[in-house]
C-alpha positions as a printed Julia matrix, in Angstrom:
205×3 Matrix{Float64}:
  -67.98  21.64  -79.79
  -68.37  22.36  -76.08
  -69.83  19.32  -74.36
  -72.0   18.5   -71.35
  -71.7   14.72  -71.52
  -71.68  14.08  -67.75
  -74.88  16.08  -67.25
  -76.44  14.42  -70.31
  -75.68  10.95  -68.93
  -77.25  11.89  -65.6
  -80.35  13.17  -67.4
  -80.48   9.96  -69.47
  -80.43   7.95  -66.23
  -83.39  10.01  -65.01
  -85.2    9.15  -68.25
  -84.56   5.44  -67.63
  -86.06   5.75  -64.15
  -89.05   7.65  -65.49
  -89.75   4.9   -68.03
  -89.5    2.22  -65.34
  -91.88   4.1   -63.03
  -94.45   5.06  -65.69
  -97.69   3.15  -65.13
  -99.55   4.5   -68.13
  -97.35   2.81  -70.72
  -95.16   4.23  -73.45
  -98.13   5.95  -75.1
  -98.66   8.18  -72.07
  -95.01   9.18  -72.06
  -94.95   9.77  -75.82
  -97.93  12.1   -75.56
  -96.42  14.09  -72.7
  -92.73  13.93  -73.69
  -92.51  13.23  -77.44
  -88.69  13.58  -77.54
  -87.97  11.75  -74.29
  -84.29  10.81  -74.13
  -83.45  12.02  -77.65
  -80.0   13.68  -77.73
  -79.69  17.03  -79.49
  -77.05  19.65  -80.18
  -77.32  23.43  -80.33
  -75.65  26.05  -82.51
  -73.31  27.96  -80.2
  -75.0   31.28  -80.96
  -78.01  30.12  -78.87
  -78.23  30.21  -75.09
  -77.96  26.75  -73.56
  -77.79  27.06  -69.78
  -74.31  26.45  -68.45
  -72.66  26.4   -71.88
  -70.6   29.02  -73.74
  -72.32  31.4   -76.13
  -69.57  33.36  -77.85
  -70.69  33.16  -81.49
  -67.01  32.73  -82.3
  -65.86  36.04  -80.79
  -62.63  35.96  -78.79
  -63.92  38.87  -76.69
  -66.83  36.67  -75.55
  -64.7   33.64  -74.72
  -65.73  33.63  -71.05
  -69.46  34.12  -71.54
  -71.62  31.28  -70.22
  -75.38  31.25  -70.72
  -77.43  31.49  -67.52
  -80.68  30.39  -69.19
  -82.01  28.57  -72.24
  -83.17  30.18  -75.47
  -86.92  29.58  -75.94
  -86.37  27.04  -78.76
  -83.88  25.14  -76.58
  -86.25  25.21  -73.6
  -89.12  23.8   -75.68
  -87.03  20.84  -76.87
  -85.88  20.15  -73.32
  -89.47  20.38  -72.09
  -90.37  17.73  -74.68
  -87.81  15.41  -73.07
  -84.8   15.92  -75.34
  -81.31  15.95  -73.79
  -78.75  18.54  -74.94
  -75.25  17.22  -75.61
  -73.53  20.57  -76.11
  -73.04  23.52  -78.45
  -71.46  23.51  -81.91
  -69.2   25.85  -83.85
  -70.33  28.79  -85.99
  -68.69  31.36  -88.18
  -67.73  34.55  -86.37
  -70.96  36.41  -85.55
  -72.75  33.97  -87.9
  -71.64  36.13  -90.82
  -69.85  33.73  -93.2
  -70.52  30.59  -95.22
  -67.88  28.55  -93.39
  -67.7   27.74  -89.68
  -64.34  29.16  -88.7
  -63.34  31.67  -86.04
  -60.35  32.67  -83.92
  -61.81  31.13  -80.77
  -62.49  27.52  -81.82
  -60.85  27.28  -85.23
  -62.42  25.67  -88.29
  -65.01  22.9   -88.43
  -64.36  20.52  -91.31
  -66.74  18.53  -93.45
  -66.94  15.03  -91.93
  -66.99  13.35  -95.35
  -63.87  15.14  -96.55
  -61.82  17.08  -94.02
  -60.2   19.16  -96.77
  -63.63  20.7   -97.44
  -65.7   23.14  -95.39
  -68.95  22.22  -93.67
  -70.78  25.43  -94.58
  -72.07  28.09  -92.27
  -73.06  29.64  -90.18
  -74.72  26.55  -88.63
  -71.83  24.43  -89.91
  -70.99  22.85  -86.57
  -74.53  21.51  -86.48
  -74.25  20.24  -90.04
  -70.98  18.48  -89.26
  -72.01  16.85  -85.97
  -75.3   15.61  -87.42
  -73.65  14.24  -90.57
  -71.02  12.39  -88.53
  -73.63  10.76  -86.27
  -72.57  12.66  -83.15
  -76.09  13.99  -82.7
  -79.49  13.16  -84.14
  -81.29  16.52  -84.15
  -80.13  20.09  -83.65
  -81.04  23.77  -83.63
  -79.8   26.22  -86.25
  -80.62  29.7   -87.49
  -80.75  31.16  -90.98
  -80.91  34.56  -92.66
  -79.12  33.98  -95.96
  -78.52  30.22  -95.98
  -77.09  29.46  -92.54
  -79.24  26.33  -92.11
  -79.67  25.49  -95.77
  -76.01  25.56  -96.86
  -74.66  23.33  -94.04
  -77.46  20.85  -94.75
  -76.57  20.77  -98.45
  -72.82  20.57  -97.78
  -73.17  17.74  -95.23
  -76.01  15.68  -96.68
  -78.49  16.25  -93.88
  -81.88  17.97  -93.62
  -82.98  21.35  -92.29
  -85.78  23.85  -92.55
  -85.75  27.64  -92.6
  -89.13  28.22  -91.05
  -91.26  31.21  -91.95
  -89.97  34.08  -89.76
  -92.11  34.46  -86.64
  -93.05  30.78  -86.33
  -90.15  29.87  -84.02
  -89.0   32.41  -81.43
  -85.61  33.96  -82.3
  -84.88  35.2   -78.79
  -81.9   33.96  -76.82
  -79.27  34.04  -79.55
  -76.34  36.25  -80.47
  -76.14  38.52  -82.28
  -79.74  39.56  -81.6
  -81.79  40.53  -84.64
  -83.13  44.03  -85.19
  -84.77  46.08  -87.9
  -85.16  44.35  -91.24
  -83.34  41.29  -89.87
  -86.55  40.43  -88.01
  -88.19  39.74  -91.37
  -85.37  37.44  -92.48
  -83.97  35.59  -89.47
  -85.44  32.17  -88.78
  -84.69  29.61  -86.08
  -85.23  26.09  -87.34
  -84.58  22.37  -87.0
  -81.66  20.41  -88.45
  -81.77  16.6   -88.59
  -80.09  13.46  -89.91
  -83.48  12.22  -91.1
  -86.05  14.31  -92.99
  -88.97  12.71  -91.12
  -87.82  14.43  -87.92
  -88.2   17.97  -89.3
  -91.95  18.37  -88.79
  -92.12  16.9   -85.25
  -89.2   19.11  -84.24
  -90.69  22.21  -85.82
  -94.04  21.68  -84.09
  -92.28  21.55  -80.73
  -89.95  24.49  -81.42
  -92.9   26.62  -82.6
  -94.6   26.33  -79.21
  -97.8   28.39  -79.22
  -97.36  29.01  -82.96
  -97.55  25.31  -83.86
 -101.02  25.76  -85.35
  -99.48  28.05  -87.99
């Protein structure tokens, strides 16, 4: 996992000040910023400004995202604070989360077992309590398998509900009908609120 703890702490301090200065009460903040101060993590295949986005490729080791993927931006706009990015399988192509850039991510309940893939870093960090909510993507089980392997919850949304832009590798052709960006959580009750935010203008669907 590549971390942005210092920036996250500074953003959390801003949240504290915002709460102190809010005159309309917690209800006003909750309506405007439903995820205010909630920490989240991001699969490393997504753009998170200032963080690496290699998708496990050694040749992309120096790439740093200059902007946020739309799904990341929507969570940040809702007040959530990104902690960092988490490991994937190389090019998100395998059912474990191992690559020659970061190595292998283990299952937090049994480090001799895998955590699944390709969103396995998300599955592992959420299961171990290092994050509360996270962003994953799924074509053939890349959200669903890590959730099953790590005892957490996730949702492969209907393709087209959540924007798939801002991730590597980009989808094309028939992949557009299969790839889905979706929420991953420690607690099932967080799936729907997350999905509504990540869907943006498509939330009514």
